[in-house]
MOPAC internal coordinates of N, CA, C and O (Angstrom, degrees):
PM7 1SCF
backbone

  N    0.0000 0     0.00 0     0.00 0    0    0    0
  C    1.4487 1     0.00 0     0.00 0    1    0    0
  C    1.5252 1   108.02 1     0.00 0    2    1    0
  O    1.2310 1   120.81 1   -54.44 1    3    2    1
  N    1.3193 1   116.06 1   125.56 1    3    2    1
  C    1.4553 1   118.31 1   179.78 1    5    3    2
  C    1.5289 1   111.10 1   -78.14 1    6    5    3
  O    1.2310 1   120.94 1   -10.66 1    7    6    5
  N    1.3003 1   115.80 1   169.34 1    7    6    5
  C    1.4671 1   122.30 1  -173.05 1    9    7    6
  C    1.5261 1   112.87 1   -61.25 1   10    9    7
  O    1.2310 1   119.55 1   136.42 1   11   10    9
  N    1.3046 1   118.46 1   -43.58 1   11   10    9
  C    1.4689 1   121.84 1  -178.58 1   13   11   10
  C    1.5288 1   111.96 1   -67.44 1   14   13   11
  O    1.2310 1   120.48 1   140.37 1   15   14   13
  N    1.3172 1   116.69 1   -39.63 1   15   14   13
  C    1.4625 1   120.59 1   178.00 1   17   15   14
  C    1.5258 1   109.79 1   -64.67 1   18   17   15
  O    1.2310 1   121.24 1   138.44 1   19   18   17
  N    1.3071 1   115.24 1   -41.56 1   19   18   17
  C    1.4711 1   120.06 1   178.93 1   21   19   18
  C    1.5292 1   110.77 1   -63.45 1   22   21   19
  O    1.2310 1   119.82 1   135.38 1   23   22   21
  N    1.3177 1   117.95 1   -44.62 1   23   22   21
  C    1.4638 1   121.90 1   178.96 1   25   23   22
  C    1.5287 1   110.73 1   -61.71 1   26   25   23
  O    1.2310 1   120.57 1   139.78 1   27   26   25
  N    1.3168 1   116.51 1   -40.22 1   27   26   25
  C    1.4632 1   120.64 1   179.59 1   29   27   26
  C    1.5295 1   111.08 1   -66.78 1   30   29   27
  O    1.2310 1   120.49 1   140.03 1   31   30   29
  N    1.3259 1   116.66 1   -39.97 1   31   30   29
  C    1.4688 1   120.68 1   178.64 1   33   31   30
  C    1.5254 1   110.98 1   -65.43 1   34   33   31
  O    1.2310 1   119.81 1   139.11 1   35   34   33
  N    1.3153 1   117.96 1   -40.89 1   35   34   33
  C    1.4643 1   121.90 1   178.50 1   37   35   34
  C    1.5255 1   110.28 1   -65.25 1   38   37   35
  O    1.2310 1   120.42 1   136.71 1   39   38   37
  N    1.3195 1   116.81 1   -43.29 1   39   38   37
  C    1.4687 1   120.55 1   179.25 1   41   39   38
  C    1.5271 1   111.06 1   -63.49 1   42   41   39
  O    1.2310 1   120.18 1   138.94 1   43   42   41
  N    1.3198 1   117.26 1   -41.06 1   43   42   41
  C    1.4656 1   120.83 1   178.60 1   45   43   42
  C    1.5242 1   110.85 1   -64.51 1   46   45   43
  O    1.2310 1   120.42 1   141.14 1   47   46   45
  N    1.3248 1   116.79 1   -38.86 1   47   46   45
  C    1.4671 1   120.68 1   179.13 1   49   47   46
  C    1.5252 1   110.30 1   -64.66 1   50   49   47
  O    1.2310 1   119.97 1   136.81 1   51   50   49
  N    1.3114 1   117.67 1   -43.19 1   51   50   49
  C    1.4665 1   121.37 1  -179.07 1   53   51   50
  C    1.5220 1   112.39 1   -67.44 1   54   53   51
  O    1.2310 1   119.97 1   151.85 1   55   54   53
  N    1.3184 1   117.66 1   -28.15 1   55   54   53
  C    1.4664 1   121.44 1  -177.41 1   57   55   54
  C    1.5271 1   113.59 1   -90.91 1   58   57   55
  O    1.2310 1   119.71 1   174.14 1   59   58   57
  N    1.3206 1   118.15 1    -5.86 1   59   58   57
  C    1.4551 1   120.24 1  -177.43 1   61   59   58
  C    1.5224 1   111.07 1   -65.84 1   62   61   59
  O    1.2310 1   120.72 1   -28.69 1   63   62   61
  N    1.3112 1   116.23 1   151.31 1   63   62   61
  C    1.4586 1   122.51 1   177.01 1   65   63   62
  C    1.5226 1   108.52 1   -85.95 1   66   65   63
  O    1.2310 1   120.61 1   -42.99 1   67   66   65
  N    1.3105 1   116.44 1   137.01 1   67   66   65
  C    1.4549 1   120.54 1   177.05 1   69   67   66
  C    1.5224 1   109.01 1  -109.61 1   70   69   67
  O    1.2310 1   121.05 1   -32.19 1   71   70   69
  N    1.3140 1   115.59 1   147.81 1   71   70   69
  C    1.4586 1   121.49 1   178.67 1   73   71   70
  C    1.5244 1   108.39 1   -86.94 1   74   73   71
  O    1.2310 1   120.65 1   -63.63 1   75   74   73
  N    1.3223 1   116.37 1   116.37 1   75   74   73
  C    1.4552 1   123.73 1  -179.23 1   77   75   74
  C    1.5213 1   107.90 1  -101.42 1   78   77   75
  O    1.2310 1   120.10 1   -35.54 1   79   78   77
  N    1.3463 1   117.41 1   144.46 1   79   78   77
  C    1.4508 1   117.15 1   176.14 1   81   79   78
  C    1.5090 1   115.11 1   168.59 1   82   81   79
  O    1.2310 1   122.16 1    14.77 1   83   82   81
  N    1.3325 1   113.47 1  -165.23 1   83   82   81
  C    1.4570 1   123.73 1  -177.47 1   85   83   82
  C    1.5277 1   108.32 1  -108.63 1   86   85   83
  O    1.2310 1   120.58 1   -42.25 1   87   86   85
  N    1.3152 1   116.49 1   137.75 1   87   86   85
  C    1.4647 1   121.47 1   179.98 1   89   87   86
  C    1.5208 1   109.86 1  -132.04 1   90   89   87
  O    1.2310 1   120.85 1   -15.65 1   91   90   89
  N    1.3149 1   115.97 1   164.35 1   91   90   89
  C    1.4649 1   121.92 1   175.93 1   93   91   90
  C    1.5115 1   108.84 1  -128.87 1   94   93   91
  O    1.2310 1   121.22 1   -38.27 1   95   94   93
  N    1.3245 1   115.27 1   141.73 1   95   94   93
  C    1.4638 1   122.31 1   171.18 1   97   95   94
  C    1.5206 1   105.18 1  -104.67 1   98   97   95
  O    1.2310 1   120.71 1   -54.63 1   99   98   97
  N    1.3115 1   116.24 1   125.37 1   99   98   97
  C    1.4574 1   121.76 1  -176.09 1  101   99   98
  C    1.5184 1   110.38 1  -117.18 1  102  101   99
  O    1.2310 1   120.87 1   -49.57 1  103  102  101
  N    1.3213 1   115.94 1   130.43 1  103  102  101
  C    1.4590 1   121.29 1   171.74 1  105  103  102
  C    1.5253 1   105.81 1   -92.62 1  106  105  103
  O    1.2310 1   120.58 1   -69.38 1  107  106  105
  N    1.3142 1   116.49 1   110.62 1  107  106  105
  C    1.4639 1   120.49 1  -175.53 1  109  107  106
  C    1.5221 1   112.29 1   -69.85 1  110  109  107
  O    1.2310 1   120.04 1   159.43 1  111  110  109
  N    1.3072 1   117.53 1   -20.57 1  111  110  109
  C    1.4633 1   121.35 1   179.04 1  113  111  110
  C    1.5201 1   111.88 1   -74.24 1  114  113  111
  O    1.2310 1   120.59 1   134.14 1  115  114  113
  N    1.3366 1   116.47 1   -45.86 1  115  114  113
  C    1.4646 1   120.77 1  -174.86 1  117  115  114
  C    1.5241 1   113.36 1  -103.55 1  118  117  115
  O    1.2310 1   120.08 1   160.91 1  119  118  117
  N    1.3220 1   117.46 1   -19.09 1  119  118  117
  C    1.4600 1   120.86 1  -176.14 1  121  119  118
  C    1.5181 1   113.24 1    83.64 1  122  121  119
  O    1.2310 1   119.79 1  -176.00 1  123  122  121
  N    1.3260 1   118.01 1     4.00 1  123  122  121
  C    1.4579 1   121.19 1   178.30 1  125  123  122
  C    1.5177 1   110.12 1   -67.64 1  126  125  123
  O    1.2310 1   121.06 1   -31.96 1  127  126  125
  N    1.3421 1   115.57 1   148.04 1  127  126  125
  C    1.4636 1   121.95 1   177.09 1  129  127  126
  C    1.5157 1   109.97 1  -128.78 1  130  129  127
  O    1.2310 1   121.65 1   -33.53 1  131  130  129
  N    1.3030 1   114.45 1   146.47 1  131  130  129
  C    1.4515 1   122.62 1   171.10 1  133  131  130
  C    1.5132 1   105.98 1  -129.42 1  134  133  131
  O    1.2310 1   120.25 1   -46.58 1  135  134  133
  N    1.3205 1   117.14 1   133.42 1  135  134  133
  C    1.4616 1   122.41 1  -175.43 1  137  135  134
  C    1.5259 1   109.12 1  -109.51 1  138  137  135
  O    1.2310 1   121.16 1   -41.64 1  139  138  137
  N    1.3353 1   115.38 1   138.36 1  139  138  137
  C    1.4575 1   120.05 1   178.93 1  141  139  138
  C    1.5165 1   111.77 1  -140.67 1  142  141  139
  O    1.2310 1   121.36 1    -9.09 1  143  142  141
  N    1.3051 1   115.00 1   170.91 1  143  142  141
  C    1.4656 1   122.05 1   176.40 1  145  143  142
  C    1.5151 1   108.66 1  -121.46 1  146  145  143
  O    1.2310 1   120.87 1   -31.88 1  147  146  145
  N    1.3219 1   115.94 1   148.12 1  147  146  145
  C    1.4679 1   119.14 1  -177.15 1  149  147  146
  C    1.5172 1   110.82 1  -143.47 1  150  149  147
  O    1.2310 1   121.30 1   -39.12 1  151  150  149
  N    1.3031 1   115.11 1   140.88 1  151  150  149
  C    1.4580 1   121.09 1   174.44 1  153  151  150
  C    1.5231 1   111.09 1   -80.17 1  154  153  151
  O    1.2310 1   120.38 1   164.33 1  155  154  153
  N    1.3286 1   116.87 1   -15.67 1  155  154  153
  C    1.4576 1   121.85 1   177.77 1  157  155  154
  C    1.5307 1   108.88 1  -144.89 1  158  157  155
  O    1.2310 1   120.68 1   -85.87 1  159  158  157
  N    1.3129 1   116.31 1    94.13 1  159  158  157
  C    1.4647 1   121.74 1  -176.45 1  161  159  158
  C    1.5216 1   113.25 1   -63.76 1  162  161  159
  O    1.2310 1   120.27 1   155.01 1  163  162  161
  N    1.3193 1   117.10 1   -24.99 1  163  162  161
  C    1.4614 1   120.33 1  -178.91 1  165  163  162
  C    1.5284 1   111.89 1   -69.90 1  166  165  163
  O    1.2310 1   120.08 1   154.45 1  167  166  165
  N    1.3274 1   117.46 1   -25.55 1  167  166  165
  C    1.4542 1   120.71 1  -174.56 1  169  167  166
  C    1.5188 1   114.21 1  -108.72 1  170  169  167
  O    1.2310 1   119.69 1   172.83 1  171  170  169
  N    1.3261 1   118.20 1    -7.17 1  171  170  169
  C    1.4573 1   119.80 1  -172.34 1  173  171  170
  C    1.5238 1   112.70 1   -66.70 1  174  173  171
  O    1.2310 1   119.66 1   142.48 1  175  174  173
  N    1.3250 1   118.26 1   -37.52 1  175  174  173
  C    1.4612 1   119.16 1  -178.47 1  177  175  174
  C    1.5215 1   110.90 1   -63.38 1  178  177  175
  O    1.2310 1   119.75 1   134.89 1  179  178  177
  N    1.3059 1   118.08 1   -45.11 1  179  178  177
  C    1.4585 1   121.25 1   179.81 1  181  179  178
  C    1.5269 1   110.44 1   -60.07 1  182  181  179
  O    1.2310 1   120.32 1   135.87 1  183  182  181
  N    1.3235 1   116.99 1   -44.13 1  183  182  181
  C    1.4601 1   121.04 1  -179.72 1  185  183  182
  C    1.5295 1   111.27 1   -65.30 1  186  185  183
  O    1.2310 1   120.60 1   134.40 1  187  186  185
  N    1.3212 1   116.45 1   -45.60 1  187  186  185
  C    1.4587 1   121.10 1  -177.71 1  189  187  186
  C    1.5272 1   111.73 1   -67.40 1  190  189  187
  O    1.2310 1   120.23 1   136.05 1  191  190  189
  N    1.3307 1   117.16 1   -43.95 1  191  190  189
  C    1.4696 1   120.78 1   179.41 1  193  191  190
  C    1.5267 1   110.32 1   -63.11 1  194  193  191
  O    1.2310 1   119.96 1   140.77 1  195  194  193
  N    1.3257 1   117.68 1   -39.23 1  195  194  193
  C    1.4589 1   121.06 1   177.41 1  197  195  194
  C    1.5223 1   110.27 1   -60.66 1  198  197  195
  O    1.2310 1   120.33 1   133.39 1  199  198  197
  N    1.3249 1   116.98 1   -46.61 1  199  198  197
  C    1.4640 1   121.70 1   179.83 1  201  199  198
  C    1.5220 1   110.76 1   -60.95 1  202  201  199
  O    1.2310 1   120.56 1   137.56 1  203  202  201
  N    1.3318 1   116.53 1   -42.44 1  203  202  201
  C    1.4660 1   120.41 1   179.67 1  205  203  202
  C    1.5319 1   111.76 1   -67.25 1  206  205  203
  O    1.2310 1   119.94 1   138.81 1  207  206  205
  N    1.3320 1   117.73 1   -41.19 1  207  206  205
  C    1.4678 1   120.58 1   178.10 1  209  207  206
  C    1.5278 1   111.58 1   -61.69 1  210  209  207
  O    1.2310 1   120.79 1   146.07 1  211  210  209
  N    1.3300 1   116.09 1   -33.93 1  211  210  209
  C    1.4666 1   120.73 1  -179.19 1  213  211  210
  C    1.5242 1   112.37 1   -82.27 1  214  213  211
  O    1.2310 1   120.43 1   171.10 1  215  214  213
  N    1.3457 1   116.78 1    -8.90 1  215  214  213
  C    1.4647 1   120.32 1  -179.29 1  217  215  214
  C    1.5061 1   113.28 1    78.86 1  218  217  215
  O    1.2310 1   120.31 1  -158.45 1  219  218  217
  N    1.3330 1   117.01 1    21.55 1  219  218  217
  C    1.4643 1   120.11 1  -174.66 1  221  219  218
  C    1.5152 1   115.42 1  -110.16 1  222  221  219
  O    1.2310 1   119.45 1  -160.86 1  223  222  221
  N    1.3153 1   118.65 1    19.14 1  223  222  221
  C    1.4615 1   120.20 1  -179.89 1  225  223  222
  C    1.5242 1   109.03 1   -71.25 1  226  225  223
  O    1.2310 1   120.09 1   -47.52 1  227  226  225
  N    1.3206 1   117.44 1   132.48 1  227  226  225
  C    1.4631 1   121.13 1  -176.97 1  229  227  226
  C    1.5222 1   112.37 1   -75.71 1  230  229  227
  O    1.2310 1   120.04 1   166.70 1  231  230  229
  N    1.3196 1   117.52 1   -13.30 1  231  230  229
  C    1.4593 1   121.62 1   178.22 1  233  231  230
  C    1.5280 1   108.62 1   -96.14 1  234  233  231
  O    1.2310 1   120.55 1   -76.34 1  235  234  233
  N    1.3178 1   116.55 1   103.66 1  235  234  233
  C    1.4630 1   121.08 1  -171.12 1  237  235  234
  C    1.5279 1   113.06 1   -62.43 1  238  237  235
  O    1.2310 1   119.41 1   145.86 1  239  238  237
  N    1.3251 1   118.73 1   -34.14 1  239  238  237
  C    1.4641 1   119.79 1  -179.58 1  241  239  238
  C    1.5268 1   111.52 1   -66.85 1  242  241  239
  O    1.2310 1   120.29 1   142.35 1  243  242  241
  N    1.3140 1   117.04 1   -37.65 1  243  242  241
  C    1.4660 1   121.32 1   177.49 1  245  243  242
  C    1.5284 1   109.91 1   -69.03 1  246  245  243
  O    1.2310 1   120.39 1   135.64 1  247  246  245
  N    1.3130 1   116.86 1   -44.36 1  247  246  245
  C    1.4660 1   120.27 1  -179.73 1  249  247  246
  C    1.5209 1   110.73 1   -63.35 1  250  249  247
  O    1.2310 1   120.25 1   139.90 1  251  250  249
  N    1.3345 1   117.14 1   -40.10 1  251  250  249
  C    1.4692 1   120.99 1   179.62 1  253  251  250
  C    1.5253 1   111.00 1   -65.11 1  254  253  251
  O    1.2310 1   120.32 1   137.18 1  255  254  253
  N    1.3238 1   116.99 1   -42.82 1  255  254  253
  C    1.4688 1   120.57 1   178.76 1  257  255  254
  C    1.5243 1   110.36 1   -64.94 1  258  257  255
  O    1.2310 1   120.11 1   139.28 1  259  258  257
  N    1.3239 1   117.40 1   -40.72 1  259  258  257
  C    1.4686 1   122.17 1   178.29 1  261  259  258
  C    1.5299 1   110.20 1   -61.45 1  262  261  259
  O    1.2310 1   121.02 1   134.68 1  263  262  261
  N    1.3285 1   115.66 1   -45.32 1  263  262  261
  C    1.4613 1   120.30 1  -179.00 1  265  263  262
  C    1.5325 1   111.24 1   -65.65 1  266  265  263
  O    1.2310 1   120.23 1   143.74 1  267  266  265
  N    1.3036 1   117.16 1   -36.26 1  267  266  265
  C    1.4640 1   121.19 1  -177.27 1  269  267  266
  C    1.5272 1   112.28 1   -76.47 1  270  269  267
  O    1.2310 1   119.88 1   136.14 1  271  270  269
  N    1.3418 1   117.84 1   -43.86 1  271  270  269
  C    1.4674 1   121.35 1  -171.88 1  273  271  270
  C    1.5253 1   114.53 1  -101.82 1  274  273  271
  O    1.2310 1   119.73 1   162.44 1  275  274  273
  N    1.3263 1   118.12 1   -17.56 1  275  274  273
  C    1.4599 1   121.52 1   178.51 1  277  275  274
  C    1.5168 1   113.09 1    83.90 1  278  277  275
  O    1.2310 1   120.51 1   -16.98 1  279  278  277
  N    1.3318 1   116.63 1   163.02 1  279  278  277
  C    1.4645 1   121.80 1  -174.75 1  281  279  278
  C    1.5248 1   114.64 1   -63.68 1  282  281  279
  O    1.2310 1   120.02 1   151.79 1  283  282  281
  N    1.3393 1   117.57 1   -28.21 1  283  282  281
  C    1.4687 1   119.45 1  -178.15 1  285  283  282
  C    1.5288 1   112.36 1   -68.20 1  286  285  283
  O    1.2310 1   119.85 1   165.59 1  287  286  285
  N    1.3337 1   117.89 1   -14.41 1  287  286  285
  C    1.4652 1   121.84 1  -179.57 1  289  287  286
  C    1.5259 1   112.26 1   -90.45 1  290  289  287
  O    1.2310 1   119.71 1  -177.09 1  291  290  289
  N    1.3226 1   118.15 1     2.91 1  291  290  289
  C    1.4588 1   120.81 1  -175.18 1  293  291  290
  C    1.5204 1   112.05 1  -118.77 1  294  293  291
  O    1.2310 1   121.93 1   -32.90 1  295  294  293
  N    1.3246 1   113.92 1   147.10 1  295  294  293
  C    1.4644 1   120.38 1   174.18 1  297  295  294
  C    1.5185 1   108.90 1  -143.00 1  298  297  295
  O    1.2310 1   121.01 1   -26.11 1  299  298  297
  N    1.3009 1   115.68 1   153.89 1  299  298  297
  C    1.4545 1   121.93 1   178.23 1  301  299  298
  C    1.5099 1   107.99 1  -114.16 1  302  301  299
  O    1.2310 1   120.73 1   -46.19 1  303  302  301
  N    1.3375 1   116.21 1   133.81 1  303  302  301
  C    1.4558 1   120.24 1   177.30 1  305  303  302
  C    1.5167 1   109.57 1  -130.23 1  306  305  303
  O    1.2310 1   120.75 1   -38.91 1  307  306  305
  N    1.3110 1   116.17 1   141.09 1  307  306  305
  C    1.4622 1   121.57 1   176.10 1  309  307  306
  C    1.5221 1   106.69 1   -81.19 1  310  309  307
  O    1.2310 1   120.80 1   -56.18 1  311  310  309
  N    1.3146 1   116.08 1   123.82 1  311  310  309
  C    1.4579 1   121.02 1  -179.78 1  313  311  310
  C    1.5202 1   111.20 1   -90.97 1  314  313  311
  O    1.2310 1   120.76 1   132.21 1  315  314  313
  N    1.3270 1   116.16 1   -47.79 1  315  314  313
  C    1.4607 1   119.60 1  -176.22 1  317  315  314
  C    1.5180 1   111.16 1  -148.56 1  318  317  315
  O    1.2310 1   120.26 1   -73.27 1  319  318  317
  N    1.3221 1   117.10 1   106.73 1  319  318  317
  C    1.4678 1   118.46 1   172.28 1  321  319  318
  C    1.5360 1   108.71 1   -72.70 1  322  321  319
  O    1.2310 1   120.64 1   -35.76 1  323  322  321
  N    1.3039 1   116.39 1   144.24 1  323  322  321
  C    1.4634 1   122.54 1  -178.84 1  325  323  322
  C    1.5248 1   108.28 1  -107.81 1  326  325  323
  O    1.2310 1   121.31 1   -43.57 1  327  326  325
  N    1.3273 1   115.09 1   136.43 1  327  326  325
  C    1.4605 1   119.62 1   177.23 1  329  327  326
  C    1.5289 1   109.90 1   -59.70 1  330  329  327
  O    1.2310 1   121.07 1   -34.10 1  331  330  329
  N    1.3081 1   115.56 1   145.90 1  331  330  329
  C    1.4566 1   121.26 1  -178.74 1  333  331  330
  C    1.5255 1   110.13 1   -64.62 1  334  333  331
  O    1.2310 1   120.73 1   -58.22 1  335  334  333
  N    1.3126 1   116.20 1   121.78 1  335  334  333
  C    1.4535 1   122.76 1   177.75 1  337  335  334
  C    1.5178 1   109.33 1  -102.80 1  338  337  335
  O    1.2310 1   120.71 1   -44.07 1  339  338  337
  N    1.3287 1   116.25 1   135.93 1  339  338  337
  C    1.4544 1   120.49 1   179.78 1  341  339  338
  C    1.5292 1   111.26 1   -71.64 1  342  341  339
  O    1.2310 1   120.34 1   147.00 1  343  342  341
  N    1.3186 1   116.95 1   -33.00 1  343  342  341
  C    1.4536 1   120.89 1  -177.33 1  345  343  342
  C    1.5283 1   110.75 1   -97.40 1  346  345  343
  O    1.2310 1   120.10 1   -59.70 1  347  346  345
  N    1.3143 1   117.41 1   120.30 1  347  346  345
  C    1.4638 1   120.64 1  -176.55 1  349  347  346
  C    1.5327 1   113.91 1   -59.82 1  350  349  347
  O    1.2310 1   119.75 1   142.50 1  351  350  349
  N    1.3240 1   118.09 1   -37.50 1  351  350  349
  C    1.4641 1   118.72 1  -177.87 1  353  351  350
  C    1.5244 1   111.80 1   -69.86 1  354  353  351
  O    1.2310 1   119.62 1   150.27 1  355  354  353
  N    1.3274 1   118.33 1   -29.73 1  355  354  353
  C    1.4614 1   121.62 1   175.70 1  357  355  354
  C    1.5303 1   108.96 1   -69.37 1  358  357  355
  O    1.2310 1   120.49 1   136.28 1  359  358  357
  N    1.3200 1   116.67 1   -43.72 1  359  358  357
  C    1.4620 1   121.30 1   178.46 1  361  359  358
  C    1.5267 1   110.92 1   -61.80 1  362  361  359
  O    1.2310 1   120.10 1   135.97 1  363  362  361
  N    1.3315 1   117.42 1   -44.03 1  363  362  361
  C    1.4581 1   121.12 1  -179.78 1  365  363  362
  C    1.5256 1   111.65 1   -63.58 1  366  365  363
  O    1.2310 1   120.37 1   138.00 1  367  366  365
  N    1.3229 1   116.90 1   -42.00 1  367  366  365
  C    1.4604 1   120.46 1   178.58 1  369  367  366
  C    1.5220 1   110.54 1   -63.99 1  370  369  367
  O    1.2310 1   120.33 1   136.29 1  371  370  369
  N    1.3157 1   116.98 1   -43.71 1  371  370  369
  C    1.4588 1   122.13 1   179.53 1  373  371  370
  C    1.5281 1   110.95 1   -63.17 1  374  373  371
  O    1.2310 1   120.04 1   136.74 1  375  374  373
  N    1.3245 1   117.53 1   -43.26 1  375  374  373
  C    1.4617 1   121.07 1   178.02 1  377  375  374
  C    1.5258 1   111.28 1   -62.62 1  378  377  375
  O    1.2310 1   120.14 1   139.30 1  379  378  377
  N    1.3246 1   117.33 1   -40.70 1  379  378  377
  C    1.4597 1   121.32 1   179.01 1  381  379  378
  C    1.5282 1   110.64 1   -63.48 1  382  381  379
  O    1.2310 1   120.51 1   136.01 1  383  382  381
  N    1.3327 1   116.63 1   -43.99 1  383  382  381
  C    1.4671 1   120.63 1   179.47 1  385  383  382
  C    1.5266 1   111.71 1   -64.36 1  386  385  383
  O    1.2310 1   120.53 1   135.39 1  387  386  385
  N    1.3092 1   116.60 1   -44.61 1  387  386  385
  C    1.4672 1   120.41 1  -178.04 1  389  387  386
  C    1.5310 1   111.29 1   -69.83 1  390  389  387
  O    1.2310 1   120.09 1   145.19 1  391  390  389
  N    1.3321 1   117.43 1   -34.81 1  391  390  389
  C    1.4516 1   121.17 1   176.44 1  393  391  390
  C    1.5264 1   110.23 1   -61.61 1  394  393  391
  O    1.2310 1   120.27 1   133.69 1  395  394  393
  N    1.3239 1   117.08 1   -46.31 1  395  394  393
  C    1.4638 1   121.01 1   178.44 1  397  395  394
  C    1.5282 1   110.63 1   -62.03 1  398  397  395
  O    1.2310 1   120.37 1   139.13 1  399  398  397
  N    1.3242 1   116.90 1   -40.87 1  399  398  397
  C    1.4661 1   121.28 1   178.83 1  401  399  398
  C    1.5250 1   110.98 1   -60.59 1  402  401  399
  O    1.2310 1   120.04 1   129.01 1  403  402  401
  N    1.3107 1   117.53 1   -50.99 1  403  402  401
  C    1.4655 1   120.80 1  -176.46 1  405  403  402
  C    1.5248 1   112.51 1   -69.41 1  406  405  403
  O    1.2310 1   119.89 1   148.37 1  407  406  405
  N    1.3281 1   117.82 1   -31.63 1  407  406  405
  C    1.4704 1   120.02 1   175.07 1  409  407  406
  C    1.5261 1   109.80 1   -64.20 1  410  409  407
  O    1.2310 1   121.03 1   139.97 1  411  410  409
  N    1.3208 1   115.63 1   -40.03 1  411  410  409
  C    1.4586 1   119.74 1   179.04 1  413  411  410
  C    1.5348 1   110.87 1   -68.76 1  414  413  411
  O    1.2310 1   119.82 1   136.32 1  415  414  413
  N    1.3130 1   117.96 1   -43.68 1  415  414  413
  C    1.4555 1   122.19 1  -179.29 1  417  415  414
  C    1.5339 1   111.35 1   -59.52 1  418  417  415
  O    1.2310 1   120.79 1   135.59 1  419  418  417
  N    1.3290 1   116.09 1   -44.41 1  419  418  417
  C    1.4587 1   120.71 1  -175.91 1  421  419  418
  C    1.5301 1   112.97 1   -93.87 1  422  421  419
  O    1.2310 1   119.80 1   174.56 1  423  422  421
  N    1.3166 1   117.98 1    -5.44 1  423  422  421
  C    1.4558 1   120.59 1  -176.12 1  425  423  422
  C    1.5139 1   111.51 1    60.42 1  426  425  423
  O    1.2310 1   121.03 1  -138.64 1  427  426  425
  N    1.3332 1   115.64 1    41.36 1  427  426  425
  C    1.4656 1   121.28 1  -173.02 1  429  427  426
  C    1.5246 1   110.89 1  -113.41 1  430  429  427
  O    1.2310 1   121.85 1   -17.62 1  431  430  429
  N    1.3138 1   114.07 1   162.38 1  431  430  429
  C    1.4623 1   120.50 1   174.34 1  433  431  430
  C    1.5236 1   109.45 1   -84.67 1  434  433  431
  O    1.2310 1   121.04 1   -30.27 1  435  434  433
  N    1.3263 1   115.62 1   149.73 1  435  434  433
  C    1.4603 1   120.60 1   176.06 1  437  435  434
  C    1.5143 1   109.58 1   -85.40 1  438  437  435
  O    1.2310 1   121.25 1   -38.90 1  439  438  437
  N    1.3148 1   115.21 1   141.10 1  439  438  437
  C    1.4642 1   120.97 1   176.62 1  441  439  438
  C    1.5121 1   107.65 1   -87.10 1  442  441  439
  O    1.2310 1   120.10 1   180.00 1  443  442  441

């Protein structure tokens, strides 16, 4: 890859739109849910599954369920995509509010 092509690819990556929102991790065996927020919904499952496989999830109930039932018992679903906000602090406040709402609705722990 030449220098100009590389620069163009990096610029395109930085300018891409990311899907922001609220997601749920569901254990299909027990029906347990954990709710989280993500600045990039397309990449959150890969990041979360990696953390769980390594045994490094900070939420002990999720890590324990993962260890007991295995990765095939889990799925990730997008609950609420959030419209793209130009101001980061507005987006963060909105994500925090919606996370609390969905945790209450589902009676779930926040990730």
